[in-house]
N, C-alpha and C positions, 0 to 999 in steps of 0.2 A: 799651688805648691804646698807641701806638707808643713806642719808646725813643728818647731823644735820641742822635743820632749824634756828639755832642761829649763829653757827660759821662756818658752811659749811663743816666741817670735815666728812670724810667717816666713816662708822661703827657705826652710832648712834643706840643705843639699847633701849632707853626709848621712848615709843609711848604715846601720849596724850590719857588718858583713856576716855575722854569725846568725842572729835571730831574724834579721830582715824586717823587724817590727818597729824599731825605734829610729827616729830621725833627729839630727842635731845640726846646729849652725856650723860648728867647727869643732876641732879637737878639744878646746877648752870646755865647751858645753858637754861633750861626751864624757870627759874626765870628771866633771862635777856631778853628773848623773850616775856614774858607775856604781856608787854605793848602793843605789836601789836597783839599777838596771841589772846588775850581776845576779840578783835573786831569781830572775826569770829568763835570763838570756840563754837560749838553747838552739841547737841546730836539728833537734828531733822533729820530723815533719808534723806529727800529731800535736806535739807541744807548741810548735811554732804557730799553728793555726789558733790554738787557745790564747797564746800570748798576743798575737796580732789583733784578735777580736777584743780581748780584755783591754789592751792599750787604746783601741779605737773607741770603746765605750768610755774609757777614762777621759779621753780628749773631748768627747761629746758632752759629758757631764760638766767638764771644766768650762766649756763655752756657754752653757745655759745660764741665764740670769738667775741670781740667787732669790729665793722665796722670802718675801717680807712677812714675818709672823707676828700678828698682834699679841699683846701680853696675855689676853684672856683666851687665846686659841688652845684647843685640845684636840687630840686625835678622836675622830668620830667612831673609831672602832674600839680602842681600849679606854677612851675617856681620860687619858693622861696627857699632860702638857710636856714641857721640857724640851730638850734639844732634839733635833732630828725631824721636826715637823716639816712637811712639804705640802704644797698644793699644786695640783696640775690638772684641774678639771673645770667645769662650768657651774659648779654648785653656787647658788646665790647667797649673799650675805657676807659681811666683812670677816667673819671667823668661820665660815662654813667650808667644808671640803678639805680641811687639813687632816693629815694622817701620817703615821710613821710608815716608811717603806716596808719595814719588817712586818707590820700588821697587815698591810695590803698583800704582801707575799703569802702570809699564812692563810688569809681568806681565799686567795686565788688557788692555793694548793688544795684546800679542803673542798671548795666548790667553785670550779673555774667558770661555770656557765651561769648567766643571768637569763631566766626564763622570761620571754616576752610573748604574751598571748599564747602560752603553751608550747612555744618553740624555743630551741636553743639558739639564741640570736647573738648575744653579747658576751664577750670574753672578759673576765675580770682582770686578766693580765694586761689588757690594752684599753679597757673602758671603765669609767666610774660606775659603780652599781647604783648610785643615788641619782645623779643627773643624766646618766646613760650617754655621756659624751666621751670621746676619746681622750686619753691622758695626753698631756703636753709638757714641754719643758723638762725639768729634772726628773719628774715622776715617770714620764714616758721612757726616758733613757735608762733610768734605774730599774724599772720593771722589766724592760727588754733584757737588760744585762742579767738580772737575777734569774729570769726564766731560762735564759740560755745556759747559765751556770748549772742549773739543776739537771739539764739533759744533755750537756755537751759531750759526755763520754759514751753515749749510746744513741745512735740515730736510727735504730731499727723500728720501734713502734711508731704508729701514726703520729701521736702527739709530739714525739721527739723530732720527727722529720718536719712537722709543721713549725715547731719552734725554730728550727734551723733556718727555714725560709723566711719566717716572720722577722727574726733578728736581722737577716740579710737586708730586708726592705728598710728596717729602721736605720741601719748603718748607711744604706744608699741615700736615703732622704737627708741624712745628717752629714753628707759630704765625706764619707769614709769608704770610697769605692774598693780599695784593695781588700779590706776585711770583709766587706759585703760580698765580693766575688768568691772569697774563700768559703764562706758559709753556703752561698748559693750552689756552688759546685759540689759541696759535701751533701747537701740535701736533695738536689735534683735527681740523682739516679734512683732514689727511693720511691719515686712517683711514676705512674704511667704518664705518657706524653700529654694527654688531655685532662689530667686530674685538675679539679677546680682550684685546689689550693696552689698547685704549681702555676697555673695560669694567672691567678691573682698576683702571685709574686712576680711573674714576668711582666704583667701590666704595670705594676707599681715601679719596677726597676726601669722599664722603658720610659715611663713618665718622668722619672728622676734624671734622665739623660740630659745633660746641659746643652747638647746639640739639638736644636728644635727640629730640624729636618730629619735627623737620624731617629729621634724619638717618634716622630709621626710615622716614619717608615716601619719601625718595629711594631707600633700599635696597630697599624693597618694590616700587617702580616698576621697579627694575633686575632683579628676580627673573625675570621672563619672558624676559629677554634673556640670562640667564646659565645656559644649559643645557649648552653644550659649550665647551671641553673640561671633563673632570671636575674638574680643579684649580680652574677658574674657579667652577664650581658650589660646590665646597667652600669657597672663599674667601668667597663670598656667604653661605653658610650660617653660617660662623664669625662674620662681622660681624653678621648678623641675630640670632644667639644673644646676642651681647654687648649689642646695643642693646635687645632685648626684656627681657633681664635687668635692665638699668639702669632700665627703665620699670616693673618689677614684674610683668611678664607671664611668670612663671617656667615655666609648663607649655609655653607656645608656644616659649619659648627652649630648653627641654630638647629639643624635637623637632629644632630646627635644630642644636643642639650635637651630637646623636647622628648626624645626617646628615654634619656636618663631620668628625667623627672617623672615620666609616666610609670616606669618600672619601679623606681624607688618609692613613689607614693603608694603603689599597690602592694609592695613587699614590706616596707618598713613604716609606712604611714605618711600623711601629708605634712606633718610637722617634724619629721625626723631630720637629723643633721644633714644627711646626704641629699635628701629632697630639697632642703633649703639652699644648700650649696649649688645644686643644679639650677634652681630658680635665680640665684644671684648671677650665675654665668649667663643664663638666658636673658636677663634684664640688661646686662652689659653688652651683650651681642646685639640686642635691639637698638641700643644707643649707637653702636658702631655702624649699624645699617641705616642710620638716620631716622629711625622710628623712636624719637626721643621721648615723646609723651608716654608711649607704651612701656619703654624701659623704666622711666621714673615711677610709673604706677606699679610695675612688678617689684622694683626694689623697695618702694615704700611699704608694700604688702609684706615682703620678706622681713624688713626691718621691724615692723610691728610684731610679727610672730616671734622673731628672735628675741626681742626685748621682753616679751611675755614668757617665753619658754626658757631662755638662757640667762636673761638679765641684761641690763643696759651696759654693764661693765665687761661682759664676755668679749674676748678677742674677736670672735666671729661677728658679734653685733657691732663692735666698733669698726671693723673692716667694712661691713656693709654700709654703715653710716657715712664713713669717709668716701666711699665710692659714690653714694648718692649726693653728697655735698659737692663733690667735684663736678658732677654733671650739672647740678643746679647753678653753681657759681659760673660755669662756662656760658650759661644762657643769659646771665645778667649783663 
């Protein structure tokens, strides 16, 4: 159920009949919020899409945990401290990785691509240029919102179409399906049917489907269209492995996990985030199949690599450690 845009409570049932973007518990909440709501309430179709997306991002940011900022932390771009510092990557060290969103945005606008081995691989709008890991938390949501704001009025050039689909995936993963669908439908006609960017968006949106059977059906249908480039095929294999594993089809999932690891290791390196994620899934599937010793060995290897590359306090490292501890404690 939607959240109330006045008090934040779950289960809001009254939707603004004009803009269709805001939800409220009852008339009292709608009346209390009108002072701000009236500034952007509209029935114009183009503006309604902008309002719906903006409100969705606002709700996402409000749900994210607040960043704890050490007293000595400074922005690694402008080297200033003060208010507005956020951290949303895997940079190691108690005061590393902090930045102002405005500084991250300016850097991404000037030079959006991070060269890796001579290829345009990483996008500064979605990934940290230092640790080369995806943004998370407040930073992920704020960067997606700022990027969409820059390009929302013109979806003709490639970059602007890409932004539309990228933002729709961020909204889908953060449980804002209505706004996600608005952006997806706006960006989809700009692409050919088998364009890699459109297929990546469709894979991610299928994976975010809360109905496991429906998600698997959609992913399976996309399989024949995801042959090239290799990274697209690897992403599809990775998502298929996860969904099949959730449905208890462990042997089939193991096949896709192995394919995902092989592709990502060849394309992005054996210690890349996506390769390590695939190895974690593979290790957990081995455990599900009763090959416990092999699963523990795989997860132990991944944990050592993540600790060295990402740091012991990285969320991904902690997640792998927790999975390994659960398996070992079950054997005692």
